[in-house]
N, C-alpha and C positions, 0 to 999 in steps of 0.2 A: 265805243267797241275798242275790244283790249288788241294791240300788235305783238306780236311774235317775234322777238328778234333772237335773228341766232347769225350762228358763224359759218364762213362761208367750207362749204363742201373739202375744200382741198387751199392749200396756203401756196400765194408763190413761190414761186424756184428760187433758190437763194442766187446773191449775184452770181452775173459768171460763168452758172448751170446753161448748156445745150440743151441738156439730154436726160432724161427722166427712165432708169431701170428700175423695175420693182422690185424682183426680189434677187442677190446674188447666184452666179449660173444661166439667167437669162441669155438670149441669145441674142436677145435689142431689146432699146431703148427707144425712147418714143421721143423727138424735137420737141421745146415749151416755145422756142422761135422760128422763124426762118436760119437754116444756116447754110453758110457759105465752105466750098473744103478748103481745107487747113485743120490747123490742130484746136483741138474742142474742149471743154470741161463738162463731163457726165458725172450722176449723183446715183445711189440706190435710194429708195426709196424709205427703203423697211431701217436704213442704218444713216443715212443722211453721208455717208464716206465716198467720197470723191474721187475720179479716174480721171484718166486720157485718154483723150480716142483721134483719131488723125482721118477725118471726112475727105471722103472721095469723091462724091459728086453731093451738089447742094441737096439736100434734105430740108422739104416744105416745114412751116408748123404743124406737130399732130402724126409726123409721117415718121416711120421706123428705122433707123439706121443699123447695119450687123454688127455687134461687138466684134464677131471673132467672124474668121475663116471658114462659111460653109460648103462646105461640095453639094452638087447635084442631089438628088435625094433624098435631104439630111433635116432631119425633125429639128422646131425652131421652135423656144421656147419663149413663155414674156410671160407674168404672173407663175414664174415655176411651175405654167403649168401648157402641152403641146398647145399652139397656134398654126401649125402647119407644117408644110413638107415643102424644101426647097426643090423647082423647079430645073433650074442651072446654079453650077457654080458663085456665091456673093462674094465678096473680099468684104473684110473687116472696113467700115468705114462707108458702105455703099448704102444706096437706098434698098430696103427691103418692103417691095409694094404684090400686088396682084401681077407683075409682069417678069415676078421669079417668085412667088410663092402662092402655093395650093392650098389653098383654105384644109382646114383637118379637116372639118363638119363634111368639106364633099372630096375628100381623098380620091376619090373615084372618079373625079367628073374630069373631062380633059382641061 
């Protein structure tokens, strides 16, 4: 039997990077490790460019952080596409999750 060897679907994040954003202009980035409040480094997947972010709340692995202040009822972009609408104001560096983001798919829900 022939064994097919493939490369991993994605590479591990560069050293020191806590968050990955897909595109410039995205409103959120995803944590690649559990991240405590304080200064952190993020990078854009499309270019590899790095930037700093002041994390205000603990962000668990796989969860989103706001990259800019988001007023209530603001459209939120990820992957360069609309993913949701804020329920309440969200400050840059705060966790973005179901408590403060309504899915774009279900905008008419409560």
